[in-house]
N, C-alpha and C positions, 0 to 999 in steps of 0.2 A: 831749830827747838832746841831747848836744851833737857838732859836725858829729862830733870827736875819737873818740865812741863810739862814732855812726853809721859811721866809716867801720871802722872796727873788725869792733866786728858784722856786716857786710855782710861784710866778708872770710872769720871765721870762716865766715859762712852760708855763699857759693860755696866755700868750703873744703871745708865738711863735704858739699855735695851733690855734690864731684867727684869725691870721698876717700874719703865714709862711715866718714870716722875728722875727729878735730878738731887741726886743725891746733897746734903747739908756740906756743912765748913770739916766736921766733927765727925761727918761718916769719913767722907776726904781724909783726916786727919788719922782716923783708927787704921782706912784697908792703906793705905801708901803707906800706913809707920812711921809718919812721923811725929816731930812731936810740936811742932808753930804753925799754931795754926793764924798767926798773922803776918805768915810765910803763904799760907799756901790767897792768902784773900789777895797776894801781889802779885801769886803766878795767876793766877785768878784776870788780874785785874789787864794781862801780859798775854794772854791769853784770850782775852776777850776785844782788847785789838787788832791784833792781828787777825778775827774772825775765824776763831775755832769755833768758841761760844755765844753764846752774849748772856751777862748777865742784869737782873731786877732788881732795883732797891727795896728793900727793906719788905725782902718779902727770904724768910730762912732757907727754904731752896731755888733759889732764883736763879740758876742758873737753866740752858738750855745750849743744845748738843746742834752745828748749824749743817749745814748742806757740806759745809768744808771739812767738815769733821767724819761727816756721812762718806763721804768718798774717799777721803783719807785711809778708812782704817777698812773700809770699802777693800779697797786696789790695795792696803798693806796689810791687811790680817787682824 
């Protein structure tokens, strides 16, 4: 996993645990201080393909963390 993918996943995980719903791409963009929202979409597609998140189309908050992500952060902080 690249450093930026890890940063995005960690943000999504922490946001989900705090709020009990997923962040929007705009909230991720602001949370990790990046300028490219299209890059975030691409990163989320990669994370979904690797089984760390599930993406739901046509939903502003269409991300869900998976058990794989919960285990990753349970074991690594």
